[in-house]
N, C-alpha and C positions, 0 to 999 in steps of 0.2 A: 955180351956186352949190354949194359943199361940203355935202354929207348932213349931216356932221358939225356943221355950224354950226345945222342945224335942229334934227337928234333931241337933242342934249346941252340946249338950252334947252326942249324942250318936255318930256323926260323930269323938269327940275328942277320945272319949273311942278306936274306930276303929283303928285310926290313932297311939293311942298311944300301942294298941296291934300291930299294924303293925310295929312298929320303934323298937320293942322290939326283933323281931327276924330279924330285919335288918344287913348286917353283913358288916363291911368295910375288902376289901381285905388287907391282912397280910402279908408280905413278910416273905417267909419262912426263919426257922435260916439255916446258912451257913452248909453244911455239914460236918462232922466230917471229920479229913483226916484218909484216910486208906489204904495209902500207900505213901513207901518214895521211892528214888531213888539212884540208883549208875551209873556210868559212866562203861560201859561195852564194852572194845573193840570198843572206842571212840563213845557212842552212850549213850542215856540216858536207862534205864532200872528200869523200877516200880519194884518193892518189896514190898512184906505186911509191914504195919508200924512196926516199931522195938521199942521196950520198951526200950528206952535207957532213965537213970534219965540222967538230965542236969548236968553237970560238968565240969570239968578242961579237960578231955580226947576227943576224936574224936570218935564219933559213929561208928563201922566197923561192916562189915558183911564178911563173909568168906564161898565161894560157895561151900557147902558139907565138910567133915571132913577133907580132905587135898588138900582142893582146895585154892584158890586165896582171898586175903584178900581186900575190897574196903570199901573207906568212903561211907557214907550214907548221903544223903542229904535231907530236908524237900519239895526242890520243885524241878523242871528240872532247876537250877540256881546255880551257883557254890558260889555263895556267901551266901547260907543257908545251910552250914556244920552243921550236926546234933552233938549236944554234948552229951558226957556221963561220967559216975562216974568210969566205968571201961575202961581200957586198951584192954580187951579180946573180942575178936570179937565175934557177936551171930551168929551161924551155920545156915544156911538158904539152902535150896533146891529150885531151880528155874526147874520149868516145864515145 
C-alpha cells in the first residue's frame, strides 16, 4: 500500500480534530450598568442602580427619610437624566 494514501487521510483527521477545539477570542458582552449618579455638593456621586420605569417624570432619589431630593443620571453627564413613571423619589442611604 502506498504510504501517501495512509498518511494524508490521517493528517486530515488530526487537523480536523485540532480545528474543532480551536477558538476565536470573542469580545465579552458589555457589563450591565450597576450604578447611577447624582450631583452631590457639586460633584458626581455614584449610587446603586435605581429601578425607575421609563416615563414622563424625572427619576429622583432622596437621601434618607428626611434628606434632600436629587435627580438621577445614567452616566456622569448631565444630558443623561433618567426618566421615571413616578414623581416620588426613591429613598436611599449612602454609606
